[in-house]
C-alpha positions as CSV (number, residue, x, y, z in Angstrom):
1,X,45.9,4.5,15.8
2,X,44.9,5.6,19.3
3,X,41.2,4.4,20.7
4,X,40.7,7.9,20.5
5,X,41.7,9.5,17.4
6,X,41.9,12.5,16.2
7,X,40.0,13.1,13.3
8,X,40.1,15.5,10.8
9,X,37.4,16.4,7.8
10,X,38.1,18.2,4.6
11,X,35.0,19.7,3.2
12,X,31.5,20.4,4.6
13,X,29.0,19.4,1.6
14,X,26.9,16.4,2.4
15,X,29.7,13.7,3.6
16,X,31.3,16.0,5.4
17,X,28.5,16.9,7.5
18,X,26.9,13.7,7.5
19,X,30.4,12.3,9.5
20,X,30.0,15.3,11.8
21,X,26.1,14.8,12.7
22,X,27.1,11.2,13.5
23,X,30.3,12.3,15.7
24,X,28.1,14.9,18.1
25,X,25.6,12.4,17.8
26,X,27.8,9.5,19.2
27,X,29.0,12.0,22.0
28,X,32.6,12.6,20.1
29,X,34.4,15.3,20.6
30,X,37.7,15.1,19.1
31,X,37.5,16.5,15.6
32,X,37.2,19.9,13.1
33,X,35.9,20.3,9.6
34,X,37.8,22.3,7.6
35,X,35.8,24.3,4.3
36,X,37.3,26.3,2.5
37,X,33.8,28.3,1.4
38,X,32.3,30.7,3.3
39,X,29.3,28.1,3.0
40,X,28.8,24.6,3.7
41,X,26.4,22.1,1.3
42,X,29.0,22.0,-1.9
43,X,27.1,21.0,-4.2
44,X,24.1,20.7,-2.6
45,X,23.8,24.2,-1.2
46,X,21.4,26.8,-2.8
47,X,21.6,30.7,-3.0
48,X,18.8,33.4,-3.0
49,X,19.3,36.5,-5.5
50,X,18.6,39.9,-4.6
51,X,15.2,40.1,-6.3
52,X,14.2,36.9,-3.7
53,X,14.3,33.6,-6.3
54,X,15.9,30.5,-4.7
55,X,18.3,28.6,-6.9
56,X,19.7,25.1,-6.2
57,X,23.0,24.0,-8.4
58,X,21.2,21.8,-10.7
59,X,18.0,19.5,-9.9
60,X,18.1,18.0,-7.0
61,X,15.1,15.8,-5.1
62,X,14.9,14.4,-1.7
63,X,14.8,10.6,-2.2
64,X,16.7,8.1,-0.2
65,X,17.7,4.9,-0.2
66,X,18.7,4.4,3.7
67,X,16.5,4.9,6.7
68,X,18.7,6.3,8.5
69,X,19.0,9.7,6.3
70,X,15.2,9.2,6.0
71,X,14.8,10.1,9.7
72,X,17.7,12.6,9.7
73,X,16.2,14.5,6.5
74,X,12.4,14.3,8.6
75,X,14.4,15.5,11.7
76,X,15.8,18.8,9.6
77,X,12.3,19.7,7.4
78,X,9.9,18.9,10.1
79,X,6.8,19.5,8.4
80,X,7.6,22.5,5.8
81,X,8.1,20.4,2.7
82,X,6.3,19.7,0.0
83,X,5.7,16.4,-1.5
84,X,5.3,15.7,-5.3
85,X,4.3,13.1,-7.4
86,X,7.6,12.8,-9.9
87,X,6.5,14.0,-13.9
88,X,9.4,14.0,-16.2
89,X,9.1,14.3,-19.8
90,X,11.3,14.5,-22.8
91,X,11.3,17.1,-25.6
92,X,12.4,15.7,-29.0
93,X,11.0,16.0,-32.9
94,X,9.2,19.1,-31.4
95,X,7.0,17.3,-29.3
96,X,6.9,16.5,-25.5
97,X,7.2,12.7,-24.5
98,X,7.1,10.7,-21.4
99,X,9.9,9.9,-19.5
100,X,12.1,7.0,-19.7
101,X,12.0,7.4,-23.5
102,X,12.4,4.2,-24.4
103,X,9.1,3.1,-23.2
104,X,7.7,5.9,-24.3
105,X,8.0,6.4,-28.2
106,X,4.5,5.6,-29.5
107,X,4.2,10.2,-30.3
108,X,7.5,10.3,-32.4
109,X,7.2,9.9,-36.4
110,X,6.4,6.4,-37.7
111,X,10.6,6.7,-38.7
112,X,11.6,7.2,-36.0
113,X,9.1,4.5,-34.1
114,X,10.2,1.6,-36.3
115,X,13.7,2.0,-36.4
116,X,14.1,2.1,-32.5
117,X,11.8,-0.7,-32.4
118,X,13.3,-2.9,-35.1
119,X,16.8,-2.0,-33.3
120,X,15.5,-3.2,-30.5
121,X,14.2,-6.5,-31.6
122,X,17.5,-6.9,-33.7
123,X,19.7,-6.2,-30.0
124,X,17.9,-8.9,-28.5
125,X,18.2,-11.3,-31.3
126,X,21.7,-10.9,-31.5
127,X,23.0,-10.8,-27.6
128,X,26.7,-9.1,-28.2
129,X,29.3,-8.5,-25.8
130,X,30.5,-4.5,-24.7
131,X,33.2,-3.3,-23.5
132,X,31.8,0.4,-22.9
133,X,28.7,2.5,-22.3
134,X,28.7,2.7,-26.3
135,X,28.8,-0.8,-26.6
136,X,26.1,-1.4,-23.8
137,X,23.8,1.4,-25.1
138,X,23.5,-0.4,-29.0
139,X,23.8,-4.1,-27.3
140,X,21.1,-3.6,-25.1
141,X,19.4,-1.1,-26.9
142,X,19.9,-1.3,-30.4
143,X,21.2,1.4,-33.0
144,X,17.4,3.2,-32.9
145,X,17.5,3.8,-29.1
146,X,20.9,4.8,-29.3
147,X,21.1,6.8,-32.0
148,X,17.6,8.5,-31.0
149,X,18.3,9.3,-28.0
150,X,20.8,6.9,-25.9
151,X,23.6,8.6,-27.3
152,X,23.0,11.9,-28.4
153,X,21.3,13.0,-24.7
154,X,24.3,11.2,-22.8
155,X,27.0,13.2,-24.3
156,X,25.1,15.9,-23.6
157,X,25.1,15.4,-20.1
158,X,28.4,14.1,-19.4
159,X,30.4,16.2,-22.0
160,X,32.1,12.9,-22.7
161,X,31.6,10.5,-25.9
162,X,30.5,7.7,-24.7
163,X,33.2,5.1,-25.7
164,X,35.2,7.1,-23.5
165,X,32.9,5.8,-20.6
166,X,32.3,2.4,-18.4
167,X,29.4,0.4,-18.1
168,X,29.4,-0.1,-14.3
169,X,27.8,2.8,-13.2
170,X,25.0,2.0,-14.7
171,X,22.4,0.8,-11.9
172,X,19.1,3.1,-11.3
173,X,20.6,5.7,-13.5
174,X,19.4,4.1,-16.2
175,X,16.4,2.2,-17.6
176,X,17.0,-0.4,-18.9
177,X,15.1,-1.4,-22.0
178,X,11.6,-3.9,-21.5
179,X,10.7,-5.4,-24.7
180,X,6.9,-5.9,-23.8
181,X,6.7,-2.6,-22.5
182,X,8.1,-1.3,-26.0
183,X,5.7,-2.6,-27.5
184,X,2.5,-2.5,-25.2
185,X,3.4,1.3,-25.5
186,X,3.7,1.7,-29.4
187,X,0.7,-1.0,-30.0
188,X,-1.7,-0.5,-26.9
189,X,-0.7,3.1,-26.0
190,X,0.1,2.2,-22.7
191,X,2.4,4.6,-21.5
192,X,4.9,3.7,-18.5
193,X,5.8,6.8,-16.2
194,X,6.5,5.5,-12.8
195,X,10.4,3.9,-13.5
196,X,13.1,4.9,-10.8
197,X,13.5,5.5,-7.1
198,X,12.8,9.0,-6.9
199,X,8.8,8.8,-8.4
200,X,7.9,10.8,-5.4
201,X,10.2,13.1,-3.7
202,X,10.1,15.7,-0.7
203,X,11.3,18.9,-1.0
204,X,11.8,21.8,1.5
205,X,9.5,24.6,1.6
206,X,11.7,27.0,2.0
207,X,15.5,27.9,1.4
208,X,16.5,25.1,-1.5
209,X,18.0,22.0,-1.2
210,X,20.4,23.9,1.2
211,X,18.1,24.7,3.8
212,X,19.0,20.9,4.7
213,X,22.6,21.3,5.7
214,X,21.8,24.7,6.7
215,X,20.2,22.5,9.2
216,X,22.5,19.8,9.4
217,X,25.4,23.2,10.1
218,X,23.9,23.5,13.6
219,X,24.8,20.2,14.8
220,X,28.5,20.9,13.9
221,X,29.1,25.0,14.1
222,X,31.4,24.4,17.4
223,X,33.9,22.3,15.5
224,X,33.6,24.0,12.1
225,X,36.2,26.0,10.8
226,X,34.6,28.0,7.5
227,X,36.9,30.3,4.8
228,X,39.6,27.5,5.4
229,X,41.5,26.4,2.4
230,X,43.6,23.3,2.6
231,X,47.3,24.2,1.1
232,X,49.0,20.9,1.7
233,X,49.3,17.6,3.2
234,X,51.6,15.3,4.8
235,X,51.1,11.8,5.5
236,X,53.7,11.1,7.1
237,X,53.7,13.6,9.9
238,X,49.8,13.5,9.5
239,X,49.5,17.1,9.4
240,X,47.4,19.5,7.4
241,X,48.3,22.5,6.6
242,X,45.8,25.2,5.8
243,X,46.4,28.7,3.4
244,X,45.9,30.5,6.4
245,X,49.2,29.3,7.8
246,X,47.9,27.0,10.7
247,X,48.7,23.4,10.9
248,X,45.7,20.3,11.8
249,X,47.5,17.5,13.1
250,X,45.1,14.1,12.4
251,X,45.1,10.4,13.5
252,X,42.2,10.1,10.9
253,X,41.9,12.0,7.6
254,X,37.9,12.2,6.0
255,X,38.8,14.4,2.4
256,X,35.6,15.0,0.8
257,X,37.1,17.5,-1.8
258,X,38.0,16.1,-5.0
259,X,40.6,13.2,-5.3
260,X,42.6,14.5,-8.1
261,X,43.4,17.8,-6.0
262,X,43.9,15.9,-3.0
263,X,46.7,13.8,-4.7
264,X,47.9,16.9,-6.0
265,X,48.0,18.4,-2.3
266,X,49.8,15.8,-1.1
267,X,53.4,15.5,-0.1
268,X,55.5,11.8,-0.2
269,X,52.9,10.2,-2.8
270,X,54.9,7.5,-4.9
271,X,55.0,8.1,-8.9
272,X,52.7,5.6,-9.6
273,X,49.4,7.2,-7.2
274,X,50.4,10.9,-8.8
275,X,50.2,9.2,-12.4
276,X,47.2,7.3,-11.6
277,X,45.2,10.8,-11.3
278,X,45.0,11.6,-14.8
279,X,42.8,8.2,-15.1
280,X,40.2,10.6,-13.3
281,X,38.1,12.7,-15.5
282,X,34.9,15.5,-14.8
283,X,32.8,17.6,-16.5
284,X,31.8,20.8,-15.5
285,X,28.3,22.8,-15.9
286,X,26.8,26.2,-16.4
287,X,23.9,25.9,-13.9
288,X,21.4,29.1,-15.2
289,X,18.7,30.3,-13.6
290,X,15.4,32.0,-15.5
291,X,12.9,33.8,-13.3
292,X,9.7,35.0,-15.4
293,X,6.9,37.1,-13.8
294,X,3.8,35.1,-14.9
295,X,2.4,31.6,-13.2
296,X,4.0,28.2,-15.0
297,X,0.8,27.2,-16.4
298,X,2.4,23.6,-16.3
299,X,2.6,20.4,-13.0
300,X,6.2,19.3,-15.0
301,X,8.6,18.9,-12.5
302,X,11.9,18.8,-15.4
303,X,12.4,18.0,-19.4
304,X,15.7,15.8,-20.7
305,X,16.8,17.6,-24.0
306,X,18.8,14.9,-26.1
307,X,18.9,17.2,-29.4
308,X,21.3,19.6,-30.2
309,X,19.8,22.6,-31.3
310,X,19.4,23.6,-26.8
311,X,22.4,23.9,-25.2
312,X,21.0,22.3,-22.2
313,X,20.3,19.1,-20.7
314,X,17.7,19.5,-18.5
315,X,15.5,22.2,-17.7
316,X,13.7,22.3,-14.1
317,X,10.5,23.8,-13.4
318,X,11.6,24.6,-9.9
319,X,8.9,27.1,-8.8
320,X,7.0,24.0,-9.0
321,X,8.7,22.5,-6.6
322,X,7.7,25.0,-3.6
323,X,5.6,28.3,-3.6
324,X,8.4,29.9,-1.6
325,X,11.2,29.6,-4.4
326,X,9.7,32.8,-5.9
327,X,9.8,36.2,-4.7
328,X,5.8,36.6,-5.3
329,X,3.1,34.3,-6.4
330,X,2.4,33.5,-9.7
331,X,6.0,33.5,-11.1
332,X,7.9,30.6,-12.9
333,X,11.5,29.9,-12.2
334,X,13.5,27.5,-14.8
335,X,16.6,26.0,-13.8
336,X,18.5,24.9,-16.6
337,X,21.9,22.5,-16.3
338,X,24.3,22.5,-19.6
339,X,27.3,20.4,-19.5
340,X,30.9,21.5,-20.4
341,X,34.5,19.8,-21.1
342,X,37.3,19.9,-23.8
343,X,35.3,17.3,-25.6
344,X,32.1,20.1,-25.3
345,X,33.1,23.7,-24.3
346,X,30.6,26.1,-23.8
347,X,31.3,29.4,-23.5
348,X,30.1,31.2,-20.2
349,X,29.5,34.6,-22.0
350,X,27.0,33.3,-24.0
351,X,24.8,30.9,-22.1
352,X,22.6,32.7,-20.4
353,X,21.4,34.2,-23.7
354,X,21.9,31.0,-25.7
355,X,19.6,29.1,-22.8
356,X,16.2,31.9,-22.9
357,X,16.6,31.5,-26.9
358,X,16.3,27.5,-26.2
359,X,13.3,27.8,-23.7
360,X,11.7,29.8,-26.2
361,X,12.4,27.7,-28.8
362,X,10.9,24.4,-27.0
363,X,7.8,26.3,-26.1
364,X,9.0,26.6,-22.5
365,X,8.6,30.1,-23.1
366,X,6.7,32.4,-25.5
367,X,8.9,35.2,-27.5
368,X,6.8,37.9,-25.0
369,X,8.2,36.3,-22.2
370,X,11.3,37.9,-22.9
371,X,9.6,40.7,-21.6
372,X,8.5,39.0,-18.4
373,X,12.1,37.9,-17.4
374,X,12.4,38.9,-13.9
375,X,15.9,37.5,-13.2
376,X,18.7,35.4,-14.6
377,X,21.0,33.4,-12.7
378,X,24.5,32.2,-13.8
379,X,26.4,29.8,-11.5
380,X,29.5,27.3,-13.1
381,X,31.1,25.2,-11.4
382,X,34.0,23.3,-13.1
383,X,33.5,20.0,-11.8
384,X,29.9,18.8,-11.3
385,X,30.1,15.2,-12.6
386,X,32.7,12.4,-11.8
387,X,32.7,10.9,-14.9
388,X,33.0,7.1,-15.5
389,X,35.3,7.1,-17.9
390,X,37.1,3.7,-18.8
391,X,40.3,4.9,-17.1
392,X,38.3,5.4,-13.2
393,X,38.3,2.0,-12.2
394,X,42.2,1.0,-12.7
395,X,42.6,4.5,-11.4
396,X,40.8,4.0,-8.0
397,X,41.9,0.8,-7.5
398,X,45.9,2.2,-7.5
399,X,44.8,5.5,-5.4
400,X,42.5,4.4,-2.5
401,X,44.4,1.6,-1.2
402,X,47.5,4.0,-0.6
403,X,45.4,6.4,0.9
404,X,43.7,4.0,3.4
405,X,47.5,2.7,4.2
406,X,48.1,6.2,4.8
407,X,45.0,6.9,7.1
408,X,43.5,8.9,4.7
409,X,39.6,7.8,3.7
410,X,38.3,9.9,0.5
411,X,34.7,9.6,-0.2
412,X,31.5,11.8,-1.9
413,X,30.8,12.6,-4.7
414,X,34.1,13.6,-6.1
415,X,35.9,12.3,-3.4
416,X,35.0,9.0,-3.9
417,X,35.2,9.7,-7.8
418,X,31.9,7.0,-7.7
419,X,29.0,8.6,-9.7
420,X,27.1,5.7,-9.0
421,X,26.8,6.6,-5.3
422,X,26.8,10.3,-5.8
423,X,23.3,11.4,-4.7
424,X,22.8,13.1,-1.6
425,X,22.1,10.4,0.1
426,X,24.7,8.6,-0.9
427,X,27.2,11.0,-0.1
428,X,26.1,11.9,3.7
429,X,25.5,8.3,4.1
430,X,29.4,7.8,3.1
431,X,30.6,10.4,6.4
432,X,28.0,8.6,8.9
433,X,29.4,5.0,7.8
434,X,33.1,6.7,7.7
435,X,32.8,7.3,11.3
436,X,30.9,4.1,12.6
437,X,34.0,2.1,10.8
438,X,36.5,4.1,12.4
439,X,35.5,4.2,15.8
440,X,33.3,0.6,16.1
441,X,34.7,-1.3,13.5
442,X,31.6,-1.6,11.4
443,X,31.8,-1.9,8.1
444,X,31.2,0.5,5.1
445,X,28.6,-0.6,2.9
446,X,28.2,2.4,0.4
447,X,31.2,3.4,-0.4
448,X,32.1,0.2,-3.3
449,X,36.2,-0.5,-4.0
450,X,36.8,-0.2,-7.6
451,X,39.6,-1.0,-9.6
452,X,41.4,-4.2,-10.9
453,X,41.3,-7.5,-9.1
454,X,37.9,-5.9,-7.2
455,X,34.7,-8.1,-7.4
456,X,32.1,-6.1,-9.8
457,X,35.1,-3.3,-10.9
458,X,36.6,-2.7,-14.3
459,X,35.5,-3.7,-17.9
460,X,34.1,-7.5,-18.3
């Protein structure tokens, strides 16, 4: 590699834009970003429909683990943001309870409360071992909490059976159970509502989450090629060929498109690497927005839905994030998320109607609100979540070292295929740290090596 490598970046999502921002910040000029779409931001972009309602692709909030990202967000938003205290709820047994579920069960039916507490006591007494996510849930939470919330909710999110998932992704993503907190909730009536890293968060006043990435675009525009999808990659010649017939030479390649698609696009790939991508699994989604011409009448931020009688697993009151999400005051915008996969098919042609029926069934809308619906919106990405399957880490342990031997870094939500570092802040920082590593030899601290023989990887 030369001391001044030619850098090609595939994808202008948070990771690619983070890398581009860092390169221009350092005054480095020999690089380009190739983006297939005609916009930037990837899954973090936002859209405004012809009625003036603004939508994100899922429920995004601004919180961070990194001072660099915090400073960048502050720079991009200036003072044009709202700052909210998280108000998250769970809807089950025809009622709302505070999130996290396991610490706030006292309002449920007495039989449910008994099953949850009795199962927790038994689980903590038995100290079972576990080899997959289902067994981890059973061992830590007990059969009651597993049955009533953890297993059905996670199936709705991942569209993947829990026994096909590993548990190394948990970290701060799942609130582990605290038996004292459960007992204080049940016996003393004390709710716990502040768990998690995003108990306060920021949100742009205008433009949705995509406002941030539109802002980042201004720093990379002179190195950005939109509507330039990749056709193939030759790792021997170190060339990217795009579908418009152009060829892009590189010394170092940062890939942020899905890792399985990267392997499919490459020439001269060893059979072991090509076969390993079959261990990567994912889910898609239907994101449905429903705009209603009346006030929200609620201060909730979002609600989780573990029960199977409604298609969505989460509903966000997006209009509570900013008064400019809707075109007029006193309008409500619901943003709903429904996962889908071969394990959980969700027909697209009926999803909007099923979502509206579900919003009425769970009392977020009244039957009379059907006449007040001002707009609906549907976005159905084929890939929304990189599933932490039991086969994932072995696949990554084969694919990623070979890519690195070819001068290719694959990072980001689907580029790294690590949900545990798939938030926007994680993704942007993977791009920043890629640059610092390539140009200055600084270690990557966000990306996690996974695979057989790697520290902390695999199923123990």
